[in-house]
C-alpha positions, 0 to 999 in steps of 0.5 A, spaced: 407 161 747 402 166 750 399 171 747 401 178 750 395 181 754 397 188 752 396 185 744 390 182 746 387 189 749 390 193 743 386 189 738 380 190 742 381 197 742 382 197 735 375 193 734 372 198 738 374 204 734 370 204 728 374 206 722 370 206 715 373 208 709 375 216 710 373 215 717 380 212 720 382 218 724 381 216 731 384 209 729 390 212 726 391 216 732 390 210 736 395 206 732 401 211 732 400 212 740 401 204 741 407 205 737 410 210 741 408 207 747 412 201 745 418 205 743 418 205 736 424 209 733 420 213 729 412 214 728 408 219 724 402 220 720 403 222 713 399 227 708 394 221 706 393 219 713 397 213 713 401 211 720 408 209 719 412 206 725 420 205 724 425 200 728 431 202 725 436 197 723 444 196 722 444 197 715 446 190 714 440 187 710 434 189 706 429 193 708 422 191 710 415 194 710 410 190 714 403 193 711 396 192 713 390 197 713 386 201 718 379 201 715 373 196 715 367 194 711 360 196 714 357 191 719 350 191 716 344 189 721 348 188 728 342 184 730 344 178 726 351 178 729 352 173 734 356 178 738 356 185 738 360 187 732 364 193 735 364 189 742 371 185 741 368 180 746 372 174 747 369 167 747 371 160 745 378 162 745 377 168 739 376 175 739 369 177 735 368 183 731 368 187 725 375 187 723 378 181 727 381 178 721 380 184 716 384 187 718 385 189 726 388 182 728 393 182 723 395 189 724 395 188 732 400 182 731 405 186 726 405 192 731 407 187 737 411 182 733 416 188 730 416 191 737 419 185 740 425 187 736 426 193 741 428 188 747 435 186 744 439 190 739 437 193 732 435 188 727 439 188 721 435 192 716 430 198 717 423 195 719 417 199 717 410 198 720 405 201 716 397 202 717 394 205 710 387 208 709 382 206 704 384 199 702 377 197 702 375 202 696 381 202 692 387 203 696 388 211 696 393 210 702 397 205 699 398 208 692 400 214 696 405 210 700 408 206 695 410 212 691 414 215 697 416 209 701 420 204 698 422 198 701 426 192 698 421 187 701 413 188 703 409 183 708 402 184 707 398 182 713 391 180 710 388 173 713 392 167 711 391 162 717 399 164 718 400 161 711 404 164 706 401 167 700 405 169 693 400 173 690 393 174 688 389 176 682 387 183 681 380 187 680 378 192 675 371 195 675 368 197 669 361 200 666 358 198 660 354 204 658 348 203 653 344 209 651 337 208 646 331 212 645 325 212 651 318 210 649 312 208 652 312 201 654 306 200 650 309 202 643 316 199 644 317 200 636 317 207 638 323 206 642 330 203 642 331 199 648 338 199 651 336 193 655 336 188 649 343 190 648 345 189 655 341 182 654 345 180 648 351 182 651 350 178 658 348 172 653 355 172 650 359 174 656 360 166 658 363 165 652 368 170 652 375 167 652 379 170 658 387 170 659 389 164 664 395 165 668 399 158 670 400 161 677 393 165 678 388 161 674 383 164 669 381 172 669 374 172 670 368 178 668 362 177 672 356 182 672 354 185 679 350 191 678 345 194 673 341 200 673 337 205 668 335 212 668 328 210 670 324 208 676 317 207 672 316 200 670 312 202 664 317 206 660 323 204 656 329 207 659 334 211 655 340 209 659 342 203 662 349 202 666 351 195 667 357 194 672 362 188 671 367 186 676 373 183 673 378 179 676 385 180 672 391 176 672 399 179 672 400 184 666 393 185 665 390 192 665 384 196 666 385 198 658 386 191 656 380 188 659 376 194 656 379 192 649 378 185 650 370 186 651 370 191 645 368 186 640 362 183 644 360 190 646 360 192 639 356 186 636 351 186 642 348 193 639 342 193 636 339 199 631 338 205 635 342 204 640 350 206 642 354 202 647 361 204 650 365 201 656 368 205 661 373 205 666 370 209 672 373 214 676 371 215 684 373 221 688 376 219 694 378 223 700 382 221 706 380 224 713 386 228 713 383 232 706 388 228 701 384 227 695 384 223 689 380 220 683 381 213 683 379 207 678 378 201 681 384 197 678 388 193 684 393 190 680 394 183 680 401 180 682 405 173 684 411 170 685 414 163 683 413 158 689 421 158 689 422 165 689 428 167 694 423 171 698 418 165 699 423 161 701 427 165 706 420 167 709 418 160 710 425 159 713 424 164 718 417 162 720 419 155 720 424 157 725 419 161 729 413 156 729 417 149 728 412 148 722 413 150 715 408 154 712 404 152 706 404 157 700 398 159 696 395 165 693 389 169 695 382 169 692 381 176 693 385 183 691 389 186 696 394 193 697 400 188 695 399 190 687 400 197 688 407 196 692 409 190 687 407 195 681 412 200 684 417 195 684 417 192 691 417 184 692 411 183 696 409 176 700 403 175 704 402 172 711 397 174 717 393 170 722 385 169 721 381 165 716 380 169 710 373 166 709 371 170 715 372 176 712 366 181 711 362 176 714 357 176 721 362 171 724 368 175 723 373 173 729 380 171 730 383 165 734 387 167 740 392 162 738 393 164 731 394 171 734 399 169 738 403 165 733 403 171 728 406 175 733 412 170 734 412 169 727 412 177 725 418 178 730 422 172 726 420 175 719 422 182 721 429 179 724 431 174 720 427 174 713 431 180 710 438 177 711 435 170 709 432 173 703 439 176 701 443 170 703 438 166 698 440 171 692 434 176 693 436 183 690 436 189 695 433 195 691 
């Protein structure tokens, strides 16, 4: 196997095209243009700014969507990177730069892997390749797409070292808002310090009983940010906001987590202080102007290890690469939860090491990119039929 030079060059152009959340217009145009050049049957950009490519099938098998996102996280200080973060340099058999594994390498492998279907007859079922906006900040694009394009199968291309992923915990962001009474710090008895309540809450948080899922493991709640209404060190604040990063299990909603926390919050309150737990809404606007206020509530999802979609995907990959992929879960949340919540069967597979995502050493091995192109072709052609033959339901 040799990775197509056009695919590598496409990945380099992707990395060199900055695409922070809300600024994906240029990369969307780039991806749509590449799909058109490769001969996709249909290519369009929807109202939210998502790119949608279609290779039309013969109607003999379930439909499948290959999905990645278009945005990336910030690079931080470029001087700390071993190679320029938007240089897309090739060194040591790897392409280096922001987005190499999260998620422009997997995106290139999907676009080119599915395009290989065009060299023969049509695939047995419709195959979509989608690149969505604002995955990194709540999933604006995926939430929009999941309500308007329903396929039987979805392949999320987040990095998995070309192994299969059958799910992940969800993520909910909550804020504990504590209000007290401000006073000069020299006379604390005249105030009601909200930080005392925050301290009592934090002390009790490690002992809070959490749901434990047999597939995804335990739910967790971690305090990450704290701020007050004061900048002066000699003033008791009147208000404090504590941000919690909550990793959820299947079936656990933001409201469920808030209810779980309520007794601890209430028992932490001291005299003169009030506290509440809020599910914050964040205003999001895409480069096309589509806007929506979103909570940070990426749902958890999981499939059993012996699910027909997992077994048939493993068969397709093994047939293409000669080795059977391992099956595991991701430790981070993805857009897959939004598609699963909409009733689609979601599996994960993508090139790249997940431990390199969001780091200054982000890079992808050309060898993994090459294997992913081959595997994605096989998944697009053989997975839907294998899924149906293995007893999977088509919607």
